C-alpha positions as CSV (number, residue, x, y, z in Angstrom):
1,X,15.6,113.1,-46.7
2,X,15.9,111.5,-43.2
3,X,13.2,110.0,-41.2
4,X,12.4,113.2,-39.2
5,X,12.0,115.1,-42.5
6,X,9.7,112.5,-43.9
7,X,7.5,112.6,-40.8
8,X,7.3,116.4,-40.9
9,X,6.5,116.4,-44.6
10,X,3.8,113.8,-44.1
11,X,2.3,115.8,-41.2
12,X,2.2,118.9,-43.4
13,X,0.6,117.1,-46.3
14,X,-2.1,115.7,-44.1
15,X,-2.8,119.1,-42.7
16,X,-3.0,120.6,-46.2
17,X,-5.3,117.8,-47.3
18,X,-7.7,118.5,-44.4
19,X,-7.7,122.2,-45.2
20,X,-8.5,121.6,-48.8
21,X,-11.3,119.3,-47.9
22,X,-12.8,122.0,-45.7
23,X,-12.8,124.6,-48.4
24,X,-10.8,127.6,-49.7
25,X,-11.2,129.7,-46.6
26,X,-10.4,126.9,-44.1
27,X,-8.3,127.5,-41.1
28,X,-6.2,125.0,-39.1
29,X,-7.0,124.0,-35.5
30,X,-4.7,125.7,-33.0
31,X,-3.2,123.3,-30.5
32,X,-3.3,124.3,-26.8
33,X,-0.7,124.2,-24.0
34,X,-0.2,120.6,-23.0
35,X,0.2,119.3,-26.6
36,X,3.7,117.9,-26.9
37,X,4.4,119.7,-30.1
38,X,4.5,123.0,-28.2
39,X,7.4,121.6,-26.2
40,X,9.4,120.2,-29.1
41,X,12.3,122.0,-30.8
42,X,11.1,122.4,-34.4
43,X,12.9,120.8,-37.2
44,X,14.8,123.4,-39.4
45,X,13.1,124.0,-42.7
46,X,15.4,122.6,-45.4
47,X,13.3,122.1,-48.4
48,X,11.1,119.3,-47.0
49,X,8.2,120.7,-49.0
50,X,8.0,121.6,-52.7
51,X,7.3,125.2,-53.6
52,X,3.6,124.9,-54.0
53,X,3.2,123.1,-50.7
54,X,5.2,125.7,-48.8
55,X,3.1,128.5,-50.4
56,X,-0.1,126.7,-49.5
57,X,1.1,126.0,-45.9
58,X,2.0,129.7,-45.3
59,X,-1.3,130.8,-46.7
60,X,-3.1,128.4,-44.3
61,X,-1.1,129.7,-41.4
62,X,-1.8,133.3,-42.3
63,X,-5.6,132.7,-42.6
64,X,-5.5,130.9,-39.2
65,X,-3.6,133.7,-37.6
66,X,-5.9,136.4,-38.9
67,X,-9.1,134.5,-38.0
68,X,-8.0,133.8,-34.4
69,X,-7.3,136.8,-34.4
70,X,-3.6,137.0,-33.6
71,X,-0.4,138.9,-34.7
72,X,1.8,135.9,-35.1
73,X,1.6,132.1,-35.6
74,X,4.3,129.4,-35.5
75,X,3.9,126.1,-37.3
76,X,4.0,124.1,-34.0
77,X,0.8,125.9,-33.1
78,X,-1.0,124.0,-35.8
79,X,0.7,120.8,-34.8
80,X,3.7,121.0,-37.2
81,X,7.2,120.8,-35.7
82,X,8.7,122.9,-38.5
83,X,10.7,126.1,-38.0
84,X,8.3,128.5,-39.8
85,X,6.3,131.4,-38.5
86,X,4.1,134.1,-40.0
87,X,3.7,137.6,-38.5
88,X,1.3,140.5,-39.2
89,X,0.2,143.3,-36.9
90,X,-2.1,146.2,-37.9
91,X,-0.8,148.2,-34.9
92,X,-2.7,149.7,-32.0
93,X,-5.8,151.9,-32.6
94,X,-5.0,153.7,-29.3
95,X,-2.3,156.4,-29.6
96,X,-1.4,156.1,-25.9
97,X,-1.0,152.4,-26.1
98,X,0.9,152.6,-29.4
99,X,3.4,155.1,-27.9
100,X,3.9,153.2,-24.6
101,X,4.4,149.8,-26.4
102,X,6.1,151.2,-29.5
103,X,3.5,149.3,-31.4
104,X,3.4,150.3,-35.1
105,X,2.0,148.3,-38.0
106,X,4.0,145.2,-39.0
107,X,3.3,144.2,-42.6
108,X,2.9,140.5,-43.3
109,X,6.1,138.6,-43.2
110,X,7.5,135.0,-42.9
111,X,10.3,133.8,-40.7
112,X,12.1,130.6,-41.7
113,X,14.6,129.1,-39.2
114,X,14.7,132.4,-37.3
115,X,17.0,133.2,-34.4
116,X,17.3,136.4,-32.3
117,X,19.7,138.0,-29.9
118,X,19.1,141.0,-27.6
119,X,20.2,144.3,-29.3
120,X,19.1,146.5,-26.3
121,X,19.9,145.7,-22.7
122,X,16.9,147.6,-21.4
123,X,13.9,145.2,-20.9
124,X,10.4,146.1,-21.9
125,X,7.7,144.5,-19.8
126,X,4.1,144.2,-21.0
127,X,1.1,141.9,-20.9
128,X,1.2,139.2,-23.5
129,X,-1.1,136.4,-24.5
130,X,-0.9,133.4,-26.8
131,X,-3.3,131.7,-29.2
132,X,-2.1,128.4,-27.7
133,X,-2.9,129.5,-24.1
134,X,-6.5,130.6,-24.5
135,X,-8.1,132.7,-21.7
136,X,-4.9,134.0,-20.0
137,X,-2.3,136.7,-20.2
138,X,0.8,137.6,-18.2
139,X,3.5,140.2,-18.1
140,X,6.7,139.2,-19.9
141,X,9.9,141.1,-19.8
142,X,11.6,140.9,-23.2
143,X,14.4,142.7,-25.0
144,X,13.1,146.0,-26.5
145,X,15.2,145.4,-29.6
146,X,16.5,142.2,-31.1
147,X,18.9,141.2,-33.9
148,X,16.9,138.9,-36.1
149,X,18.6,136.4,-38.4
150,X,17.2,133.6,-40.5
151,X,15.5,133.4,-43.9
152,X,12.3,134.6,-45.6
153,X,10.0,132.4,-47.6
154,X,12.1,132.9,-50.7
155,X,15.3,131.8,-49.0
156,X,16.6,135.4,-48.7
157,X,18.8,136.0,-45.6
158,X,17.3,138.1,-42.8
159,X,19.8,140.2,-40.8
160,X,18.2,143.1,-39.1
161,X,17.4,144.9,-35.9
162,X,13.7,144.8,-34.9
163,X,12.4,147.2,-32.2
164,X,9.3,147.7,-30.0
165,X,6.2,145.5,-30.2
166,X,7.4,144.0,-33.5
167,X,10.5,142.7,-31.6
168,X,8.1,141.2,-29.0
169,X,6.2,139.3,-31.7
170,X,9.5,138.1,-33.2
171,X,10.7,136.8,-29.8
172,X,7.3,135.2,-29.0
173,X,7.0,133.3,-32.3
174,X,10.7,132.3,-32.4
175,X,10.4,130.9,-28.9
176,X,7.6,128.7,-30.1
177,X,10.1,127.1,-32.5
178,X,12.3,126.3,-29.5
179,X,9.6,124.6,-27.5
180,X,9.1,127.7,-25.2
181,X,5.8,129.3,-24.2
182,X,5.5,132.9,-23.0
183,X,4.4,131.5,-19.6
184,X,8.0,130.2,-19.2
185,X,9.2,133.8,-19.2
186,X,6.3,135.5,-17.4
187,X,6.0,137.1,-14.0
188,X,3.8,134.6,-12.2
189,X,1.9,137.1,-10.0
190,X,0.8,139.0,-13.1
191,X,-1.1,136.0,-14.6
192,X,-4.7,137.1,-15.3
193,X,-7.7,135.7,-17.0
194,X,-8.7,137.6,-20.1
195,X,-12.1,138.6,-18.8
196,X,-13.1,141.2,-16.2
197,X,-10.0,142.5,-14.4
198,X,-7.7,140.8,-16.8
199,X,-9.2,142.6,-19.8
200,X,-8.7,145.9,-17.8
201,X,-5.0,145.1,-17.2
202,X,-4.4,144.1,-20.8
203,X,-5.9,147.3,-22.1
204,X,-3.7,149.5,-20.0
205,X,-0.8,151.1,-21.9
206,X,1.7,149.5,-19.5
207,X,1.4,147.2,-16.5
208,X,2.3,149.6,-13.7
209,X,-1.2,149.7,-12.2
210,X,-1.4,145.9,-12.4
211,X,2.0,145.6,-10.7
212,X,0.7,147.7,-7.7
213,X,-2.6,145.9,-7.5
214,X,-1.4,142.3,-7.9
215,X,1.9,142.7,-6.1
216,X,4.6,142.0,-8.6
217,X,7.8,143.9,-9.5
218,X,8.5,145.2,-12.9
219,X,12.1,144.7,-14.2
220,X,14.3,147.6,-13.2
221,X,12.2,148.6,-10.2
222,X,13.0,148.0,-6.5
223,X,10.5,146.7,-4.0
224,X,8.3,149.5,-2.6
225,X,5.8,149.9,0.1
226,X,2.0,149.7,-0.5
227,X,0.8,152.6,-2.5
228,X,4.2,154.0,-3.3
229,X,4.5,155.1,-6.9
230,X,7.1,153.6,-9.2
231,X,9.6,156.0,-10.6
């Protein structure tokens, strides 16, 4: 085990010790934009933890994600530069939103050392937020489908195509492991607080109304005059 692995293992153990001291339902603090760990390329997971430690860490990450609440959480978001992420999405309770965003339920799963490549050239642009950028959201154009590779928590290989909102979650969380925040990929003029107008934009099935009101172009559309409908 090299020095980097020892540092990562010690960070994890301190995090787990703090959670144990706080009780069985403890969650971890989520670090916010500006913390260097969010701009660090995570160390690949290569057995730095024993089996019980990995299980305990993943359980802590899942509790933290669900309590936030969120649909994904990467280890750097709790201060750990390790290439692990947990995902879980109950889906949308709004049929129109679910259809527009292709948002179906995503059962709990773990990504270890994940990577993705676009599997569909057509971009999908929707409002997106992050547990590490509290209070804001912005439109991000991402691949509608991606080819996901990596491992699961048992070391089994992942090699699959993920589509729709689940693909967005995969991309968002994998980006965290590369030191990338969604804001790096966002359309700047779409940036909105998550109260008042921002809540309205975020609840719309797609961001076409926000694009007209805030003056940004969605991918695949040409510039139009004021009030002209997108096709």
